[in-house]
N, C-alpha and C positions, 0 to 999 in steps of 0.2 A: 512828417508829410504822409499822407492820406496816398494809402497804395492800390486800392480797391479799382479805381479807372484805371490803373495801370497793368495791373492784372487782366482785368477785362479788352484793352484796348490787344494787349500782348498776345492774350487768346486767340483774339481775332485773327493777330498778322499768320500768329505760328499756324492758324487753319488755311490761311487763305497759302500760304508758304507750302502746306504739307501736301493741299489739293492740286498743285504745280511739281508738285514731287515727291510721285511714288515710291513705297518699296525703302524704307528707310527701317529698319528690324529697331534700334537700340539707338532711339535718338536719344536716352536720358546721357550718355556716354560722351556722344558725339557734343550734344550740347555744353557738358563739361568740361571738357576739350577745348568748346570755341572761347566759353569764361577763358580760361584759363590764356587762353592766343592772346584777347581783347587786353586781361590783363597785364601782359606781358608788352604789348602794342601801347598801351597808355603810358604805362613807366619809362618805353623809347622816348615818349612824346617831351614827356617832363623831362628827360635826361637827367634825374635827379640822383642816379648811380653812376655818371661819366666821370667821376675825378682826372681822368686826363685830357680831359675836354673843357674850352673857354667857351663852347657854343653855349647859347642861349636856350631855353627852353622853347618850343612851340607857341608858335600864339595859340589864346586861350581858347577860340572858338574850334580849335583844331583838338585841344587838350578836353574840352566839355563832349565833342564830338566822342572820341574813345571811349570815354566814361562811361555815356550813354549805351557805348554799343556794348558794354560788360553786361550794365544793368536790362536790357534786353535778355541779354541771355541768363540774367539774375531771376530777373521774373520766370522766365520758362523752364527754367531747372525746377519753381516752384510751382508751378503747374504741372509740369510732371512728378511731382511726388503728392499732389494735392495740397500743397502748405499754403496757396493761394488766399483759400476760406481760411485759416487760423494767424494769417500775416495781413492782415488789412492798413494797418499803422507801420510807418518804418519802426524797427523796432528803439528804445533807448539804450546810450551806453555809448561809450566812449573808449577808444583803444589810443593809448597816447606812445608816441615816439618821432623817430624821424620818419619822413617820408620813403627813403628804401629799406626801412623794417616793416612800414604796415603795406607793401607791399610784398614782401617776403611772406610776413605771417599774412596775406592773405590768400598768397599763390599755397600756401599748406594747408587755413586754412578750408580751400577750393579744394585739393586732391584727398582732404580727411571728407569732405561733404559726399562726392562722387564717390565713396568705396565705402563710405556707413552716411546714407541720407535721414539722417535724424531732423527734427523740428529745432530741438537746441544749434544744431550746426548751423543751418539754414537761419536761423538768428541771425547767430554769430556773424555769417559771411555781410550781412547789412550793414550791420555795426560798425564791419570795417570795410566799407564800403561808404558809409557814411563817417568815418575817422578822416577817410583820403581825400573825400570833398573840402571837408572842414581844411585839411588844409593844402588842398589847390583852392582854398578860398571861395567856393562855391557855395552859393544858397540854394535852399530848398526850391525856392524860382527858377533859378538858375537851370536847375538839374532839370524840373519839370518841365521848362521850354524849350531845352536840348533834346527829350526824351521823344516830345510833342514833332520838334521837326523831324527828327529820326527818323520815326515813325512810318511819315506820310515817306522822303525819300527810300525806306525801305521796298513802301509798297509800290512807288515809280520803277523801282530796280526791280521788283519783280514780272512786274507788268513788262519788263523791254527784256524780261529773260533772262534775267542775272544769274 
């Protein structure tokens, strides 16, 4: 999937947010923690690790919204490090495993990226997120449309003083 448009949209959203919220020094670390939180919220909605519960996963629209919340921060982190010019397409690759294992691997990869932000680690995050999308049966089209909708919602929230 082409990412250039998403990077452009994310850069615009980030600029809009920052113009309304001045005074934040280390945005990379804050965005890194936000990505970890969004990944955890996604895992929670899938309920893939909740062996003690018979409750079903959240509906598809809730899970994909949580998924693209992560994509917003993944794009934003790449912009912070200038990797948006180097990653114009979703990197090829796939990590096999159960969904729970993919969440753990992605969590670990995010932590490694935050502490040592290299292009290789960044690309691996995209590969892991692509693997999660595949396990969740999300197509590129699903992700694209959900990102567009959430991007609009994020602007509306900011305009209302979120």
